[in-house]
VOFINU-608743 format. One record per residue (C-alpha): residue number from 1; residue in three letters; z, x, y. Coordinates in steps of 0.1 Angstrom, whole numbers, plus 5000, padded with zeros to 4 digits. Last residue first. Layout:
<rs>
R     n   res      Z      X      Y
R   NUM   ala      Z      X      Y
...
</rs>
This chain:
<rs>
R     n   res      Z      X      Y
R   334   tyr   7272   9104   2616
R   333   leu   7260   9123   2645
R   332   asn   7244   9095   2664
R   331   asp   7259   9094   2699
R   330   lys   7268   9132   2711
R   329   tyr   7241   9145   2696
R   328   asp   7214   9112   2705
R   327   lys   7226   9119   2740
R   326   asp   7223   9158   2741
R   325   leu   7185   9151   2725
R   324   gly   7174   9127   2752
R   323   lys   7189   9147   2778
R   322   arg   7168   9177   2768
R   321   met   7138   9155   2769
R   320   leu   7144   9137   2800
R   319   gly   7148   9174   2816
R   318   pro   7115   9176   2837
R   317   ile   7094   9143   2827
R   316   ser   7070   9162   2805
R   315   met   7083   9139   2782
R   314   val   7069   9111   2791
R   313   ala   7037   9130   2794
R   312   gly   7034   9141   2763
R   311   ala   7047   9107   2749
R   310   leu   7022   9086   2762
R   309   arg   6991   9114   2752
R   308   ala   7003   9118   2716
R   307   gly   7002   9078   2715
R   306   met   6964   9078   2730
R   305   gly   6956   9097   2700
R   304   arg   6958   9138   2700
R   303   glu   6962   9147   2663
R   302   arg   6960   9182   2662
R   301   asn   6994   9184   2685
R   300   ala   6992   9207   2712
R   299   lys   7008   9178   2735
R   298   val   7037   9169   2712
R   297   his   7041   9212   2701
R   296   ala   7046   9218   2740
R   295   val   7071   9188   2743
R   294   phe   7089   9200   2710
R   293   ile   7093   9237   2726
R   292   lys   7105   9226   2765
R   291   ala   7137   9203   2742
R   290   pro   7142   9234   2718
R   289   asp   7142   9260   2747
R   288   ile   7142   9294   2730
R   287   gly   7136   9324   2760
R   286   gln   7172   9346   2747
R   285   ala   7194   9343   2715
R   284   thr   7227   9331   2718
R   283   ala   7248   9361   2721
R   282   glu   7274   9376   2700
R   281   leu   7277   9352   2671
R   280   pro   7310   9364   2648
R   279   trp   7294   9358   2628
R   278   leu   7255   9366   2616
R   277   arg   7252   9397   2608
R   276   ala   7215   9390   2598
R   275   arg   7219   9419   2573
R   274   glu   7247   9407   2551
R   273   leu   7231   9372   2551
R   272   ala   7196   9387   2531
R   271   pro   7223   9408   2508
R   270   ser   7234   9376   2496
R   269   val   7266   9378   2478
R   268   arg   7267   9354   2444
R   267   leu   7276   9323   2430
R   266   asp   7256   9305   2403
R   265   leu   7250   9267   2400
R   264   ala   7227   9250   2373
R   263   leu   7232   9213   2374
R   262   pro   7224   9183   2348
R   261   asp   7223   9162   2373
R   260   ile   7218   9167   2410
R   259   arg   7237   9137   2425
R   258   val   7224   9121   2460
R   257   ala   7244   9100   2485
R   256   leu   7231   9070   2510
R   255   his   7233   9054   2542
R   254   pro   7265   9076   2552
R   253   val   7299   9061   2559
R   252   lys   7310   9066   2593
R   251   gly   7351   9061   2597
R   250   arg   7346   9090   2615
R   249   val   7335   9109   2583
R   248   ala   7333   9090   2549
R   247   phe   7315   9109   2520
R   246   arg   7336   9095   2493
R   245   ala   7325   9064   2511
R   244   arg   7288   9069   2497
R   243   ala   7299   9074   2455
R   242   glu   7319   9037   2460
R   241   glu   7291   9018   2479
R   240   asp   7260   9030   2459
R   239   ala   7232   9035   2481
R   238   thr   7221   9059   2451
R   237   leu   7195   9088   2455
R   236   arg   7189   9108   2421
R   235   ala   7181   9149   2415
R   234   pro   7166   9169   2394
R   233   gly   7185   9206   2390
R   232   gly   7188   9235   2412
R   231   leu   7214   9256   2426
R   230   ile   7224   9290   2445
R   229   ala   7262   9292   2456
R   228   val   7258   9319   2486
R   227   arg   7287   9349   2494
R   226   ser   7279   9366   2529
R   225   ser   7310   9339   2543
R   224   gly   7316   9334   2579
R   223   pro   7297   9300   2571
R   222   val   7304   9289   2538
R   221   ile   7272   9284   2523
R   220   leu   7251   9264   2502
R   219   val   7219   9271   2487
R   218   ala   7192   9246   2475
R   217   ala   7167   9235   2452
R   216   val   7156   9202   2437
R   215   his   7137   9184   2407
R   214   pro   7135   9150   2412
R   213   gln   7094   9145   2412
R   212   asp   7074   9122   2434
R   211   leu   7105   9099   2443
R   210   ile   7124   9138   2454
R   209   asn   7097   9145   2474
R   208   arg   7100   9113   2495
R   207   phe   7139   9118   2498
R   206   ser   7131   9158   2510
R   205   asp   7110   9144   2538
R   204   val   7126   9120   2549
R   203   arg   7112   9122   2588
R   202   arg   7142   9106   2598
R   201   asn   7150   9131   2628
R   200   gly   7187   9132   2614
R   199   pro   7218   9111   2608
R   198   arg   7236   9120   2575
R   197   asp   7224   9118   2537
R   196   ala   7253   9128   2516
R   195   phe   7261   9156   2491
R   194   trp   7269   9151   2447
R   193   leu   7267   9182   2421
R   192   ala   7269   9172   2387
R   191   asp   7287   9194   2360
R   190   asp   7319   9166   2358
R   189   glu   7319   9164   2395
R   188   leu   7310   9191   2423
R   187   arg   7315   9176   2459
R   186   ala   7291   9184   2488
R   185   met   7292   9184   2529
R   184   ser   7325   9163   2536
R   183   gly   7352   9188   2521
R   182   ala   7341   9216   2546
R   181   pro   7326   9198   2576
R   180   asp   7292   9191   2574
R   179   gly   7256   9202   2576
R   178   lys   7220   9195   2556
R   177   pro   7189   9214   2563
R   176   ser   7159   9204   2551
R   175   leu   7131   9226   2529
R   174   asp   7102   9213   2522
R   173   ala   7073   9219   2497
R   172   his   7034   9206   2489
R   171   gly   7036   9210   2452
R   170   arg   7011   9176   2445
R   169   ala   7040   9156   2437
R   168   asp   7058   9166   2462
R   167   ala   7083   9194   2467
R   166   thr   7122   9201   2476
R   165   ala   7140   9227   2487
R   164   leu   7178   9217   2507
R   163   ala   7193   9244   2529
R   162   met   7229   9235   2526
R   161   phe   7259   9238   2552
R   160   cys   7303   9233   2555
R   159   ser   7307   9247   2519
R   158   ala   7346   9250   2515
R   157   ala   7345   9218   2488
R   156   val   7313   9238   2473
R   155   phe   7330   9272   2467
R   154   ala   7359   9260   2452
R   153   ala   7340   9239   2425
R   152   pro   7323   9269   2417
R   151   asp   7354   9294   2421
R   150   asp   7349   9328   2438
R   149   pro   7359   9315   2470
R   148   ala   7351   9337   2500
R   147   glu   7367   9361   2510
R   146   ala   7369   9389   2545
R   145   leu   7357   9358   2561
R   144   pro   7337   9361   2598
R   143   ala   7342   9335   2622
R   142   ala   7329   9304   2627
R   141   ser   7320   9291   2660
R   140   trp   7281   9288   2649
R   139   phe   7273   9270   2620
R   138   gly   7305   9242   2628
R   137   ser   7285   9225   2605
R   136   arg   7285   9192   2618
R   135   ile   7263   9213   2648
R   134   leu   7244   9231   2624
R   133   ala   7233   9196   2607
R   132   lys   7230   9179   2638
R   131   ala   7206   9202   2659
R   130   cys   7174   9187   2657
R   129   his   7139   9202   2640
R   128   val   7114   9225   2652
R   127   tyr   7080   9221   2640
R   126   cys   7057   9239   2623
R   125   glu   7034   9224   2588
R   124   glu   7002   9238   2571
R   123   val   7011   9273   2575
R   122   ala   6990   9298   2555
R   121   ile   7021   9321   2541
R   120   val   7009   9357   2536
R   119   ala   7039   9372   2515
R   118   ala   7046   9412   2524
R   117   gly   7048   9447   2508
R   116   asp   7007   9453   2520
R   115   glu   6994   9417   2509
R   114   ile   7007   9394   2489
R   113   ala   6987   9362   2493
R   112   ala   6982   9330   2504
R   111   val   7015   9318   2497
R   110   arg   7017   9278   2505
R   109   gly   7028   9254   2541
R   108   asn   7056   9246   2556
R   107   val   7075   9265   2588
R   106   arg   7107   9250   2599
R   105   leu   7122   9265   2630
R   104   thr   7158   9252   2636
R   103   glu   7183   9233   2662
R   102   gly   7217   9247   2671
R   101   ile   7206   9277   2687
R   100   gly   7234   9302   2693
R    99   pro   7215   9328   2668
R    98   ala   7180   9317   2662
R    97   leu   7179   9301   2627
R    96   phe   7145   9298   2607
R    95   leu   7142   9271   2579
R    94   ser   7111   9276   2551
R    93   gly   7088   9256   2532
R    92   phe   7061   9270   2507
R    91   gly   7041   9264   2478
R    90   ala   7030   9289   2453
R    89   gly   6993   9298   2452
R    88   pro   7004   9333   2452
R    87   arg   7035   9343   2440
R    86   ala   7069   9344   2464
R    85   leu   7096   9337   2439
R    84   ala   7098   9373   2427
R    83   pro   7107   9385   2466
R    82   asp   7140   9373   2453
R    81   asp   7166   9382   2479
R    80   leu   7135   9383   2510
R    79   ala   7131   9409   2534
R    78   ala   7121   9436   2508
R    77   leu   7093   9414   2504
R    76   pro   7079   9414   2541
R    75   leu   7071   9375   2552
R    74   arg   7041   9372   2570
R    73   leu   7033   9336   2588
R    72   gly   6998   9328   2593
R    71   arg   6963   9321   2612
R    70   pro   6984   9315   2646
R    69   asp   7001   9349   2641
R    68   gly   7029   9363   2624
R    67   gly   7066   9378   2623
R    66   ala   7098   9386   2595
R    65   phe   7121   9407   2608
R    64   gly   7121   9398   2643
R    63   pro   7160   9396   2648
R    62   lys   7171   9429   2627
R    61   gly   7177   9415   2590
R    60   gly   7168   9381   2565
R    59   gly   7156   9361   2539
R    58   leu   7170   9337   2524
R    57   thr   7163   9321   2484
R    56   val   7151   9289   2467
R    55   ala   7131   9280   2439
R    54   leu   7111   9254   2425
R    53   ala   7097   9259   2392
R    52   ala   7108   9222   2380
R    51   gly   7079   9210   2400
R    50   asp   7063   9232   2425
R    49   gly   7071   9265   2440
R    48   phe   7086   9287   2465
R    47   gly   7118   9271   2493
R    46   ala   7128   9298   2516
R    45   phe   7158   9297   2541
R    44   met   7153   9319   2571
R    43   leu   7177   9348   2590
R    42   pro   7181   9371   2622
R    41   ser   7154   9351   2642
R    40   val   7145   9363   2675
R    39   gly   7109   9376   2677
R    38   leu   7105   9342   2647
R    37   trp   7114   9320   2677
R    36   arg   7090   9338   2700
R    35   leu   7061   9332   2669
R    34   ala   7072   9296   2672
R    33   asn   7070   9290   2709
R    32   glu   7035   9313   2710
R    31   asp   7024   9288   2682
R    30   leu   7023   9292   2648
R    29   his   7001   9265   2633
R    28   asp   6994   9233   2620
R    27   ile   7015   9213   2647
R    26   val   7045   9186   2641
R    25   lys   7059   9172   2670
R    24   leu   7039   9142   2669
R    23   asp   7054   9134   2633
R    22   ile   7083   9119   2648
R    21   ala   7064   9092   2675
R    20   ser   7058   9072   2645
R    19   pro   7091   9065   2641
R    18   thr   7103   9066   2603
R    17   lys   7112   9033   2587
R    16   gly   7149   9020   2579
R    15   ile   7175   9038   2558
R    14   ile   7183   9011   2537
R    13   gly   7151   8992   2532
R    12   gln   7128   9025   2537
R    11   leu   7143   9041   2503
R    10   ala   7135   9005   2487
R     9   ser   7098   9008   2500
R     8   phe   7101   9043   2490
R     7   thr   7108   9036   2451
R     6   asp   7134   9047   2429
R     5   ile   7166   9046   2445
R     4   gly   7194   9037   2422
R     3   gln   7221   9011   2430
R     2   lys   7247   9021   2404
R     1   met   7237   9052   2382
</rs>
């Protein structure tokens, strides 16, 4: 592959270093804010496993179908499209949606046990992710679709949202949201799937994991439909200009593109997505303020160094965090 990226230093040379303050928003437990988020969430995406065994599924139902306490997350197996993936010891990465909210809640850890029909997740990371993926995809403004394409290439072309699961060499899993207008999200070419990187929170967990071990899993969605594409295979990163130019939006060419090849892809209907009843959006979730949660998580960060204390003090200025987020979403969407 032309201009393939094989080292972390090469990756940083293209997209820049991750700001040190980014990690301050990550806590190692479910606080009251995260539990409140779970209480309004009707849908989640989950990656289970490590290495070549990594796979992705959806979970959903009435708001609050998943729960837990500060010690861990509980996922009813009946809420998962593929409950067999939840095996004790498996790495776990997840993404929880709150109706009408652009930001998402990410919870990572490991399956500690299967108890009373639920997977018990030992939480290692909990944080709120920026809203850019859902904004770019038009996720919450979608109308119900009677039918989505049943041809794989047509479905991929119509997709607007992706949940990408990766894992590092030690089996720590992560699940990252990707979003774009139809035609710009992903492409199926010669039995390989391509997608591009867009500006986000710059933690680059997914790409660091791909460099550690290349197998990924993902789900593609056409907002408004309950049909999904479940896919997986080895991924490679590239800065090739021709590959990146195909994903230009608003005159902005992404810094890198990703190729999954050889690709395994399966179109199916997601019962979890049907139960979640996301579209049309009836009301925005109440009691969820992502900006305040960002601040609360920085203040609760166990690594209470000077940086965390200073960041917490600055972010506590009323309205400052929300203004900063809104400006970033406006100016740096692509």
